C-alpha positions in Angstrom: 0.0 0.0 0.0 1.3 3.5 -0.9 2.2 5.4 2.3 0.2 8.4 1.3 -2.9 6.2 1.8 -2.0 5.5 5.5 -0.3 8.8 6.4 -2.1 12.1 7.1 0.0 15.1 6.2 -0.7 17.9 8.6 1.7 20.5 7.5 2.4 21.9 5.0 -0.9 20.8 3.5 -0.8 19.7 -0.2 3.0 19.2 -0.2 4.9 16.2 -1.7 5.3 13.9 1.3 8.7 12.6 0.5 10.3 15.8 -1.0 12.3 16.1 2.3 14.8 13.5 1.0 15.9 15.9 -1.7 16.6 18.9 0.4 20.0 20.4 1.0 21.4 20.7 4.5 21.8 24.1 6.2 24.4 25.2 8.7 23.3 25.1 12.3 21.4 28.2 13.5 21.0 29.4 9.9 19.3 32.9 9.4 16.4 31.2 7.6 15.6 29.0 10.6 16.1 31.7 13.2 13.6 33.9 11.3 11.1 31.0 10.9 11.2 30.0 14.5 11.0 33.6 15.6 7.8 34.1 13.6 6.4 30.8 14.8 7.0 32.0 18.4 5.2 35.3 17.7 2.2 33.7 16.1 1.8 31.1 18.9 2.1 33.6 21.7 -0.4 36.0 20.0 -3.0 33.2 19.5 -5.8 33.4 22.1 -6.1 29.6 22.1 -2.5 29.1 23.1 -2.9 31.2 26.3 -5.2 28.4 27.6 -2.5 25.8 26.9 0.5 26.4 29.2 2.7 23.8 27.6 2.2 25.3 24.1 2.7 28.8 25.3 6.0 27.6 27.0 7.1 26.2 23.6 6.3 29.5 21.9 8.3 31.4 24.6 11.2 28.9 24.3 11.6 29.5 20.5 11.7 33.3 20.6 14.3 34.6 18.3 16.4 36.2 21.0 16.3 33.0 23.0 17.4 30.9 20.0 20.2 33.3 19.1 21.5 33.1 22.7 21.6 29.3 22.4 23.4 29.5 19.1 26.2 31.6 20.7 27.4 28.6 22.6 28.2 26.7 19.3 31.4 28.3 18.2 32.1 25.7 15.5 28.8 26.3 13.5 30.8 27.6 10.5 32.3 24.1 10.0 29.0 22.2 10.3 26.1 21.2 8.2 22.9 19.3 9.0 23.1 15.5 8.4 20.2 15.5 6.0 16.8 14.1 7.0 15.7 13.6 10.6 12.8 11.2 11.3 11.3 12.2 14.6 8.9 9.8 16.4 7.2 11.8 19.1 5.9 10.4 22.3 2.2 9.6 22.5 1.5 11.2 25.9 3.2 14.6 25.7 1.5 16.7 23.2 4.1 19.4 22.5 7.3 17.3 22.7 7.4 16.7 19.0 7.6 20.5 18.4 10.8 20.8 20.5 12.3 17.9 18.6 11.4 19.5 15.3 12.9 22.8 16.4 16.2 21.1 17.3 16.3 19.3 14.0 15.8 22.6 12.1 18.4 24.4 14.3 20.9 21.6 13.5 20.3 22.3 9.7 18.1 19.4 8.7 14.9 18.5 6.9 12.5 16.9 9.3 9.8 14.2 9.0 7.9 14.4 12.3 5.3 11.8 13.5 3.0 13.5 16.0 0.8 11.8 18.6 -2.3 10.0 17.3 -4.5 11.4 20.1 -6.5 14.4 19.2 -4.5 17.0 21.2 -5.5 20.7 20.5 -1.8 21.6 20.8 -1.0 19.4 17.8 -3.7 21.0 15.7 -2.7 24.5 16.5 1.0 23.9 15.8 0.1 22.2 12.5 -2.1 25.1 11.4 0.5 27.6 12.4 3.3 25.8 10.5 1.2 25.5 7.4 0.5 29.2 7.5 4.1 30.2 7.9 5.5 27.8 5.3 3.2 29.3 2.7 4.5 32.8 3.2 7.0 33.9 0.6 9.7 34.7 3.2 9.6 31.1 4.5 9.0 29.0 1.3 12.7 28.1 1.3 12.0 25.9 4.3 8.8 24.4 2.9 10.6 21.1 2.1 12.4 21.0 5.5 9.2 20.1 7.4 6.7 17.3 7.1 4.3 16.9 10.0 2.5 13.6 9.7 0.1 11.4 11.7 -0.5 7.7 11.2 -1.4 4.7 13.2 1.6 3.3 15.0 0.8 -0.1 13.5 1.2 1.2 10.0 4.7 -0.3 9.6 5.1 0.5 5.9 5.2 4.2 6.7 7.7 3.8 9.5 9.8 1.5 7.2 9.8 4.1 4.4 10.7 7.0 6.7 13.4 5.0 8.3 14.8 4.1 4.9 15.2 7.7 3.8 16.4 9.3 7.0 19.9 10.1 8.2 19.0 10.2 11.9 16.0 8.7 13.6 15.0 10.3 16.9 12.7 8.1 18.9 10.8 9.4 21.9 8.3 7.5 23.9 10.0 4.7 25.9 11.5 1.3 25.7 8.6 -0.5 23.9 8.4 2.2 21.2 12.1 2.0 20.7 12.0 -1.8 20.3 9.2 -1.6 17.7 10.8 1.2 15.7 14.2 -0.4 15.6 12.8 -3.4 13.7 12.9 -1.1 10.7 16.3 -0.9 9.0 18.2 2.3 8.6 20.7 3.0 5.7 24.3 2.2 6.5 25.3 5.7 7.7 22.2 6.5 9.6 21.8 6.1 13.4 19.3 6.4 16.2 19.0 8.9 19.0 16.7 7.2 21.5 15.0 8.6 24.6 14.1 5.6 26.7 12.0 5.2 29.8 13.7 7.1 32.5 13.2 7.9 36.2 13.7 11.1 38.1 14.4 12.1 41.7 14.2 15.2 43.8 16.6 15.8 46.7 15.7 18.4 49.4 18.0 19.7 52.1 15.6 19.9 55.0 17.4 22.7 57.0 17.9 24.9 54.0 14.3 24.4 52.9 13.0 25.5 56.2 15.2 28.6 56.1 14.0 29.8 52.7 10.3 30.3 53.9 9.4 30.4 50.2 7.0 27.5 50.9 4.2 28.5 48.5 6.4 29.3 45.5 8.4 26.0 46.0 5.1 24.1 46.3 4.0 25.6 43.0 7.3 24.8 41.4 7.1 21.1 42.6 3.5 21.0 41.4 4.6 22.1 37.9 7.3 19.4 37.8 4.9 16.6 38.8 1.1 17.2 38.4 1.0 19.1 35.1 1.5 15.9 33.2 0.4 13.5 36.0 4.0 12.5 36.5 4.0 10.8 33.1 7.0 12.8 31.8 10.3 11.2 32.4 11.5 14.4 34.0 8.9 14.2 36.8 10.3 13.1 40.2 8.7 10.0 41.8 11.3 9.6 44.5 11.8 12.4 47.1 14.9 12.2 49.2 15.3 14.3 52.4 18.7 15.3 53.5 19.4 16.2 57.2 18.8 15.3 60.8 15.7 13.3 61.6 13.9 16.0 63.6 14.6 18.7 61.0 13.5 16.4 58.2 10.3 15.7 60.0 9.5 19.4 60.4 10.4 20.1 56.7 8.3 17.3 55.5 5.2 18.6 57.3 5.6 22.1 55.9 6.4 20.9 52.4 3.6 18.5 52.0 1.0 20.8 53.6 2.1 23.6 51.3 1.8 21.3 48.3 -1.6 20.0 49.5 -3.0 23.5 49.6 -1.9 24.1 46.0 -3.0 20.7 44.7 -6.5 21.2 46.2 -6.8 24.5 44.3 -5.4 23.3 40.9 -5.8 19.6 40.5 -8.7 17.1 39.9 -8.0 13.5 40.6 -10.2 11.1 38.7 -11.5 7.9 40.3 -9.5 5.5 38.1 -6.2 7.2 38.9 -7.0 7.3 42.6 -7.5 3.6 42.7 -4.4 2.9 40.5 -2.0 4.8 42.7 -3.5 3.5 46.0 -3.1 -0.1 44.6 0.5 0.7 43.7 1.1 1.9 47.3 -0.4 -1.2 48.8 1.6 -3.5 46.6 4.8 -1.6 47.4 4.2 -1.7 51.1 3.3 -5.4 51.1 6.5 -6.3 49.4 9.0 -4.1 51.3 9.5 -4.5 55.0 9.4 -1.3 57.0 7.5 0.6 54.3 4.6 2.8 55.5 1.7 4.5 53.6 1.2 7.8 55.2 -2.3 9.1 56.0 -3.9 11.3 53.3 -7.2 13.1 53.8 -8.2 13.0 50.1 -5.5 10.9 48.2 -4.5 13.9 46.2 -1.0 13.2 47.5 0.0 9.6 48.1 3.2 9.2 50.1 5.1 5.9 50.8 8.0 6.1 53.1 10.8 3.6 52.9 13.3 3.1 55.7 16.4 3.1 53.4 17.4 3.4 49.8 17.8 0.2 47.9 18.7 -0.9 44.4 15.6 -1.1 42.2 13.6 1.5 44.1 12.9 3.2 40.7 10.8 0.2 39.6 8.1 1.2 42.2 6.2 4.2 40.9 2.8 5.4 39.8 1.3 8.7 38.6 -1.0 11.5 39.6 0.7 12.4 42.8 2.5 9.2 44.0 5.8 9.7 45.9 8.3 7.4 47.6 10.3 9.1 50.3 13.6 8.2 52.0 15.8 10.0 54.5 19.5 10.6 53.8 22.1 11.5 56.5 24.7 12.2 53.8 24.3 13.2 50.2 26.7 10.4 49.1 24.1 7.8 50.2 22.2 8.4 46.9 25.1 7.3 44.7 24.7 3.5 44.9 21.2 3.5 43.6 21.7 5.7 40.6 21.7 3.6 37.4 21.3 4.4 33.7 17.6 4.6 34.3 17.9 7.9 36.2 17.4 11.0 34.1 16.8 14.2 36.0 17.9 15.2 39.5 16.0 18.2 40.9 16.8 19.9 44.1 15.9 22.4 46.9 18.5 23.9 49.2 21.5 22.4 47.4 24.1 23.5 44.8 23.6 22.2 41.3 27.4 22.5 40.7 28.2 20.5 43.8 25.7 17.8 42.8 27.3 17.6 39.3 30.8 17.3 40.8 29.5 14.6 43.1 28.2 12.6 40.2 31.3 13.1 38.1 33.7 12.2 40.9 31.6 9.0 41.5 31.7 8.2 37.8 28.0 7.8 37.9 26.2 5.9 35.1 23.0 7.8 35.5 21.5 11.3 35.8 21.9 13.5 32.7 20.2 16.6 34.0 20.5 18.6 37.3 18.0 21.4 37.7 16.3 23.4 40.5 12.8 22.3 41.4 10.3 23.9 39.0 12.5 23.5 35.9 12.4 19.8 35.2 10.1 20.3 32.2 12.2 23.0 30.6 13.5 21.7 27.3 17.2 22.2 26.4 19.3 21.4 23.4 21.3 19.2 25.7 18.9 16.4 26.6 19.4 12.9 28.1 23.2 13.3 27.7 23.0 14.3 24.0 24.1 17.6 22.5 21.3 17.6 20.0 22.9 20.2 17.7 26.2 18.5 17.4 24.7 15.0 17.2 22.3 16.0 14.4 24.9 17.8 12.4 28.2 16.8 10.9 31.6 18.4 11.3 33.5 19.1 8.0 37.1 18.6 9.2 39.9 20.5 7.6 43.5 19.5 8.3 
């Protein structure tokens, strides 16, 4: 079956689906792309619909021209680089705007981009597709019209994935281990390679004494809420494990203040559906039944489900749920976290600690895990350095001169 029978082209409408394979590479942070992303940002942020969608507004803010230009200044070797050719992006099914960041990174690296968006009917996807279509038909942006193909098709339509894999130079797979396994069954050409974003796990560490001294309890509760509840902890960046550093009595006081502050914010902003409530309570019961010394802490409405564990142990990342489910442990020394960190750990967020000191701790320990260290409230912020990849340098090629 011809792939145009199974693939819905969302942007630019009416274009030749496979024309991307004939495009010429651009240098990273080319003027054409900077102008295009800047106009995309302006259109999105001026759209009244977008103001009701915080994740989409955040993307529009991220790709402001001044912001993109600032990112480009950290790439001093741009004059010796070109994009690799065609990037085939497979976006995650459960995060509606992720594909847009992936597309922007592919463009900034100088490539043509085939982007598979989520199958679900997200309004964010429709708005981005409409805006891209509008921009690509403007005379000033027609040069980029064959650098973007936004497509939607059933994940079981293997002929489309096979064809896009055949013509791409880099395949970027978001969405977890199962998705990666399925996509990798389709062959790449000999020089192509995959960039994969597997299932990951994230952790938050809070220095109890420093937290109590800040007194910024409401703002930190809001920041933690944004990290966790905005996507029901389904993003890999969302912490599920909360580690408290300090003396026992200080930790106890800090926990009471922290969770009460969060409770007040969650009650105001969040609605927990019945199925999610049952799911996370079941997870807590299973965890407590299989781990000696574990306690499920009382909760007046199940908006926050807390499970305390007497000590850190290997494999603790395998016990998690969503919609406000947290496992807690107490640390006497920050070094106690090191033995449990494996390749599965992605983001380490923190309160009352130094990000530089945490990075040095991981480097000194030659840790296999944790690729991002950010303050609480910034786990969802997209960066061109993600999961240990420098996306611009990985998706472009260096033309070496002796």
